[in-house]
N, C-alpha and C positions, 0 to 999 in steps of 0.2 A: 522349384527351380525357376529360373528366369524365363521370361517369354520373349520370343523373337520379335523384333520391332519391325512391323511391315509398313508400307507406304500408307498414307491417308486414303480412304475411299474417295472416289471421284465425287465432285460436287456437280450438282445440276442447277442451271439457272431457273429462276421462277418467273415466267413471263406475266406482266400485268395486263397486257391487251387482251380483251375477251376473257378475262378471268372469271367473270360471272357466268359465262356460258358453259364452263367446264365443271363437271361433277365427278372428280376422281380424287384418289389419295395420292400424294406425292412421297416419294421415298428420299427426298433430298434433305430432310431435317433429321439430323443425327443425335442420338442420345449421348449425353456426356458420359465419361467412363464411370462416374460415381453412380449415375442412374442405371447404367448398364450392369454394374456389379451388383445392384439391388436385386435384379432379376436373375442373377447367376450367370450373366453373360460377360464376354470380354470384348472390348473395343480395340480395333487395330490401332497401333501406335506408329508414329512417324519413324521411319527407318533411320538407322545411323550407320555412318561409314567412317573409316579412319583407323587409328591404331588401338590395338588391344591394350588395356591398362597393364596386363600381366606379361604377355609374351612380347609385346611391343611391335608386333607385325601389322602391316596394313591390310584391311579387309574391306570389301565393298559393303558388307552387311555385319553388324554387330548385335549382340544381345544385352539385355539388362541382367546384370550379375549382382547378387547380394554380397556385399563385402563381408558383413557379419551374416552367417547362414540364416536364411528365414526360419528354419526348424530350431535354431539355437535360441531364439528369443523365448524368455519364460512366459508362462501363461498370464502374468501380471501386465504384459505389454498392451497399451492402449491400441485400440483398433485403428485409430487415425494417426498413429506414429508414422513420420516420414522415415522410411528405411534408408540404410546406406547402400546406394546403387551406383554402379559405374558400367561403362561400356566394355563388353568382353567378347572375344571370339567364341564361336561354338565349342571348339576343343577345350579351351581353358574352362569355360563354364561347366561342361560335362565332366571333365577331369577333376576339378575342385568339388563339384558335387558329389562324386563318388568318394573322395577323400573325406569330406565333411560328414557324410552319412556314416561312414566307418568309425570316424572318431566320436561322433555323437553316441553311437551304440557302446563303444568301449568306455568312454568317460561317463556316460549317463548311468551305466551299471554300478558306478562307484559313487554316485550322488544320492543322498537321502531325500525322500519326498517331502521332508519338513523344512528343507532349506529354501528360505524365502527368495533369495537371489537367483535360485535355479528352479523356481516353481514349474513343475510339470515336465522338466527335462527327463527325470527318471522314467516317468510314464511314457513319454515319447519313445525312449530307447526300448523299453520293454514292449510297447505296442507294435513297433516295427518288427519284432520277432514273432509275435503271436500269430500262429496259423489261422486261428478263428477270425481274424480281422482281414485275411487275405481277400482280394477282390476277384481272384480267378484261381482256377486249379494251378495254373503256372505260377502265380504269385505264391500259393500256398506251398508248393514244392520248393520254391526258392527260400521261403522263410524257415521251412523245416531243415533245409540243407545248411542255411546260415547258423541255426541253433546248434547243429551237430558240430559245425567248424569251430564255433566259439567254445563249446564244451570241451573239445579236444585241446584248446589252447589254455584252458584254466590250469593253474598250478596251486596245489594246497601246501600250506606252511604251518608248522607248529607254532613258530614265533613270527612276529611281524617281519616281513622282508626289509632289508636295509635299502634296496634300491627302488623305493616307491617313488612315483612321480611327485615332485613338490606340490603340496596342496592336496594330495590324494592318498595320503597315508592312513593309518589307523585313526579313527575318530575317538577321542577320549571319552565321549559320553555314551558310546555303544558297548555292548558286551559281545565278545566273539567266542564261539566254541572252538573254531579254527579259522585260519586265514586263507582266503581264495584271492588269488591275483590274476590279472590278465595283462598281456603285454600291450604297451602303447608304443607303436614304432616311432623311433626317433625322427626318421625321415619325414614321417607325416607331420609331426610337430613342427619341424623346420619349414616344411611347405606351407602349413598353415600360418605361421608367423610371417613368412615373406609375402604371402598373399594379403594378409591384413595390412601390412605396412605399405605395400603398393597401392592398395585400394584407398586407404586412409589418407596417404599423401596426395593422391589425385583429388580427393574431396576437399582436402584442407587448403592446398595451395594451387590446384589446377595443373600440376605438373606430373609428368611421367619420370619414374626412376630409370634413367637411361643405362646403357651398358658401360658407362664411365663410372658408375658407382656399384658398390656391393652392399648387400644387406646381410648383417650378421644377427642370427637369432640365438638367444640364450634362455634356457630354462633353469632357474637357479633355486636353491633352497631358501626357505623363509629366513629373512634377515640378510642374506648374501648380497641382495641388490639394493640395500639401504643407501649406499653411496651414490649409485646411479639415480636413484629417486631424488636424493638431495640435489644432485646436479641439475636434474630436470626442473626442479622448483626454484633453484637459485638463478636460473637463466631466463626466467619468465615463462613458465610453462603454460601450454594450452591444455585445458581439461575439458573433456566431453564425456557425459554420461548418457547412455541409453540403457534400457532394460537389459540386464545380463551382461553389460560391458562397460568398462571404465577405461577411457583412453587418456594418458598423460604423455605429453610430448614437448620437445624444445628443440629449437634450431641450434646447430653447432657452429655455423659460419654464415657468411653472406648468401651462400647458395641456399635456397629453400629446400633442396633435397637433402642436405647434410643435416642429420637430426638424430635424436635419441628418443626411444619410446619405452613406455611401461604400459602393457595392455593386460587388463585383468578380466577374465571371463568368469561369470557366475560367482564372483567372489572367491574363486578357488584356484583357477589356473592362471598363473602370472607369467607373461612372456616379456622379455627385455629385447630390445633390438636397436642397433645402430646403422645408420646409412652414411657411408663415408666413400670419398673418392678411391678409386683403385689406383695404386701406385703405377707410375708409368712403366716400370720395369716388369709389372705383373700383367700388363695388358698385352704384351707381346706373345 
């Protein structure tokens, strides 16, 4: 999860007069963040204030929030990769963190360990449930409780369910004795999509998606979004690839907020999104 940005530590002047007569250590020379992380330490970062990218409210202090969840990056991610980070309030940061942890668990249980685009994701999901990896008795009880809750949610089918999340249906190369399914809350998918679009818009054009616009998220079956993808590429799309994530987008008008998006996660989950102005009669 993101770390709170605190003010820089105070700096102390280094007097030159009589320096040769002094024999002491000064604490005014600070390690760089890179050096501090080498020793497993964290260096305080400059505080941010302003508007939260997600809820748009003003705050005297903001946190660093990972647009693409830090735990969602596959194991193949380079250590020095610059992550997608935006300023967020504490409430949005914590709320999205809980949502992302829940989705990682549900989606991760449906991903095979052999899938290169999602290397390590299945293991992360299962490790988060393992009581033997608990850091405390309280953590162990929480993991055991979560396991029981998920077991209660599982549904067994004799034939593949028709309502599978696109990209997460039966895999043709696997053999199934029976079919187990777990619910993926639609509301969670829509919140995830809106969060990604708000964060990526801020990083791409430096603008917040204000209350004059609405974000529409769509999860469609394979092939159903081909016309949208064709529109994106025909209008001069911007394509960005980071491990575990493919972002395709294009502007629809002169306003940088008006846009269409195709976001692919782990080569499996595809979200389409549009950002359009709210009609004047809908704003009332």
